[in-house]
C-alpha positions in Angstrom: -16.3 -0.8 -21.4 -16.2 -2.3 -24.9 -19.8 -3.5 -24.7 -21.3 0.0 -24.2 -23.3 1.6 -27.0 -20.8 3.5 -29.2 -21.2 7.1 -30.0 -22.2 6.5 -33.6 -25.7 5.8 -32.3 -25.8 9.3 -30.7 -24.4 10.8 -33.9 -27.3 9.1 -35.9 -29.9 10.4 -33.3 -28.5 13.9 -33.7 -28.4 13.6 -37.5 -32.2 12.4 -37.5 -33.3 15.2 -35.2 -31.6 17.8 -37.6 -33.1 16.3 -40.7 -36.6 15.4 -39.8 -37.2 17.4 -36.5 -36.0 20.8 -35.2 -32.6 19.6 -33.8 -34.1 18.8 -30.4 -33.4 15.6 -28.5 -35.1 14.7 -25.2 -33.6 12.1 -22.7 -36.4 10.6 -20.8 -36.5 9.7 -17.0 -36.3 6.1 -18.1 -33.2 6.7 -20.2 -35.2 6.6 -23.4 -34.4 9.1 -26.3 -37.2 11.1 -27.8 -37.0 13.1 -30.9 -39.8 15.7 -31.1 -41.4 17.5 -34.1 -41.2 14.7 -36.5 -43.9 14.5 -39.1 -46.2 11.3 -39.2 -45.3 11.0 -43.0 -41.6 10.6 -42.2 -41.9 8.0 -39.4 -41.0 5.0 -41.6 -37.9 6.8 -42.9 -36.9 7.8 -39.5 -37.1 4.3 -38.1 -35.1 2.9 -41.0 -32.5 5.6 -40.6 -32.2 5.1 -36.8 -31.9 1.4 -37.3 -29.0 2.0 -39.5 -27.3 3.6 -36.4 -28.2 0.6 -34.2 -31.3 2.5 -32.6 -34.5 0.5 -32.2 -37.9 1.9 -31.2 -38.8 1.6 -27.5 -42.0 0.1 -26.1 -45.2 1.2 -24.3 -48.4 -0.5 -23.3 -48.8 -3.7 -21.1 -45.3 -5.1 -21.5 -41.8 -4.8 -20.2 -40.5 -1.2 -20.6 -36.9 0.0 -21.2 -34.5 -1.3 -18.7 -32.8 1.4 -16.7 -29.5 1.2 -15.0 -26.8 3.4 -13.4 -23.1 3.3 -14.5 -22.2 0.5 -12.1 -18.7 -0.6 -11.0 -17.3 -0.1 -14.5 -17.3 3.7 -13.9 -18.6 4.5 -10.3 -16.3 3.6 -7.5 -19.2 3.0 -5.2 -20.7 0.4 -7.6 -20.7 -3.2 -6.4 -21.9 -4.7 -9.7 -21.7 -4.1 -13.5 -25.2 -2.6 -13.7 -24.9 -2.1 -17.5 -24.2 -5.7 -18.1 -27.1 -6.8 -15.8 -29.4 -4.4 -17.7 -28.3 -5.8 -21.1 -29.0 -9.2 -20.0 -32.4 -8.3 -18.7 -33.2 -6.4 -21.9 -32.2 -9.5 -24.0 -34.4 -11.8 -21.8 -37.5 -9.7 -21.1 -37.8 -6.4 -23.1 -41.1 -6.1 -24.7 -42.5 -9.2 -23.1 -46.4 -9.0 -23.1 -47.7 -8.8 -19.5 -51.0 -7.8 -17.8 -49.6 -4.3 -17.3 -46.5 -2.2 -17.9 -43.4 -3.6 -16.1 -40.4 -1.7 -15.1 -36.9 -2.9 -14.1 -34.4 -0.7 -12.3 -30.7 -1.7 -11.8 -28.8 0.3 -9.3 -25.0 -0.5 -8.5 -25.0 0.1 -4.8 -26.9 1.4 -1.8 -26.5 5.1 -2.9 -29.6 3.8 -5.0 -29.4 6.3 -7.8 -31.8 4.4 -9.8 -34.4 4.1 -6.9 -34.7 0.4 -7.1 -37.7 0.2 -4.9 -39.8 2.3 -7.2 -39.7 -0.4 -9.9 -41.8 -3.6 -10.4 -38.5 -5.4 -9.9 -35.4 -3.5 -8.5 -32.0 -4.9 -8.4 -29.5 -3.3 -6.1 -25.8 -4.2 -6.3 -24.4 -5.7 -3.0 -21.1 -6.9 -1.5 -20.8 -9.9 0.8 -17.7 -9.3 2.9 -15.9 -11.8 5.1 -12.9 -10.8 7.2 -9.5 -12.4 7.3 -8.7 -11.7 10.9 -5.0 -12.6 10.5 -4.5 -9.8 8.1 -6.5 -7.2 10.1 -4.4 -4.3 11.6 -7.2 -3.3 13.9 -7.1 0.3 12.6 -10.9 0.6 13.1 -11.7 2.3 9.7 -14.2 -0.3 8.8 -16.0 0.4 12.1 -16.0 4.1 11.5 -17.2 4.0 7.9 -20.0 1.5 8.7 -23.3 3.5 8.5 -25.4 0.7 9.9 -23.1 0.3 12.9 -22.8 -3.3 12.1 -19.1 -3.6 12.7 -17.5 -3.6 16.2 -13.9 -4.4 17.4 -13.8 -7.1 20.0 -10.5 -8.1 21.6 -8.6 -6.7 18.6 -10.8 -8.6 16.1 -13.4 -7.4 13.7 -16.9 -8.5 14.5 -19.8 -8.1 12.0 -23.6 -8.2 12.9 -24.8 -9.4 9.6 -28.5 -8.9 10.6 -27.6 -5.1 10.5 -25.3 -5.2 7.5 -26.7 -3.6 4.3 -24.0 -5.3 2.1 -22.9 -1.8 1.0 -19.3 -2.8 0.7 -17.9 0.4 2.0 -15.9 -1.3 4.6 -13.8 -3.6 2.4 -13.3 -0.8 -0.1 -11.9 1.3 2.7 -9.7 -1.2 4.4 -6.1 -0.3 4.1 -4.9 -3.8 4.8 -7.1 -5.7 2.2 -8.2 -7.8 5.2 -11.7 -8.4 3.6 -12.8 -10.9 1.1 -15.8 -9.8 -0.9 -18.2 -11.3 -3.5 -20.7 -9.4 -5.4 -24.5 -10.1 -4.8 -27.8 -8.7 -5.5 -30.7 -7.4 -3.3 -33.9 -7.6 -5.1 -37.2 -5.7 -4.4 -40.6 -6.6 -5.8 -43.9 -4.7 -6.7 -42.7 -1.1 -6.5 -44.5 1.8 -8.3 -44.1 5.4 -8.4 -46.9 7.9 -9.7 -50.5 8.1 -9.0 -50.2 5.3 -6.5 -46.9 4.9 -4.7 -45.9 1.4 -3.6 -42.4 0.7 -2.2 -41.0 -2.6 -3.5 -40.3 -5.2 -0.7 -37.1 -7.1 -0.4 -38.4 -10.5 0.5 -35.3 -12.7 -0.1 -31.8 -12.8 1.4 -28.9 -11.8 -0.6 -28.7 -13.3 -4.1 -25.2 -14.5 -4.8 -25.0 -15.4 -8.5 -26.6 -14.3 -11.9 -28.2 -17.8 -12.3 -30.0 -17.4 -8.9 -31.0 -14.0 -9.9 -32.6 -14.8 -13.2 -34.2 -17.9 -11.8 -35.9 -15.7 -9.2 -36.9 -13.1 -11.8 -38.3 -15.7 -14.1 -40.5 -17.0 -11.3 -41.7 -13.4 -10.3 -42.7 -12.7 -14.0 -44.4 -16.0 -14.4 -46.4 -15.3 -11.2 -47.5 -11.9 -12.7 -48.5 -13.7 -16.0 -50.4 -16.4 -14.1 -52.3 -14.2 -11.6 -52.2 -10.6 -12.9 -55.4 -9.1 -14.3 -55.5 -6.8 -17.2 -54.6 -3.2 -16.3 -53.2 -4.3 -12.8 -49.7 -3.5 -11.8 -47.4 -6.2 -10.4 -47.5 -4.9 -6.8 -51.3 -4.9 -6.8 -51.3 -8.5 -8.0 -49.0 -9.5 -5.1 -51.3 -7.7 -2.6 -54.5 -9.4 -4.0 -53.1 -12.8 -4.3 -51.1 -12.5 -1.0 -47.6 -11.8 -0.3 -47.2 -15.1 1.5 -48.2 -16.9 -1.7 -45.7 -14.9 -3.8 -43.0 -15.4 -1.2 -43.3 -19.2 -1.5 -42.9 -18.9 -5.2 -39.8 -16.7 -5.2 -38.3 -18.6 -2.4 -38.5 -21.9 -4.3 -36.8 -20.2 -7.1 -34.2 -18.7 -4.7 -33.4 -22.2 -3.4 -33.4 -23.7 -6.8 
């Protein structure tokens, strides 16, 4: 937790809102902080004082917007990945990058999907790839009972998993009283989502991504595709539809395979 933004930044926001505004602060749906009622003549001083507290202005227009994330596995027991860390890496790599239209990332730690990954241009969902150690299984059946996808069965006293049905939620291994599962974190990525005037659900085109290196290779390829083919004022999903999902798939599949 030591890489989280310290409370000094919040204290600075509060102080600025009292000094230059009316003591109001608004937290936006994309986890931005707005301070209303500030006079235009004070803008430069406000920006300077916020910077002293480690707060920088956000971004708007045709570029990568504020990266949003849930608490992830550092706080939430359901989390499969450190969402905050991934969001920080995305921020360092992409925030403010000029593109044909606005571009949004959402990072959610698990299949509870609190950040609604599929509503973002690129959505990242934490996953858990589980493999079972049969010799340590006590055949209690808890994993079968807790699996919401009905991907687990007990056959002749052994756990059997239908990985075509598995959602990589990780509930089974987290609930196993015998620690009979080996798990590795991964990422499920969706592309082209929007939510607003025109709703488009982002599509998961690739299998489970199993490393951060592979993840960022895929994202680099997706954004480069948008830079190459996107038209001014056109969202990423519209570009994918216009050029062809099959064309886009070949691009990200190549990045997935390295």
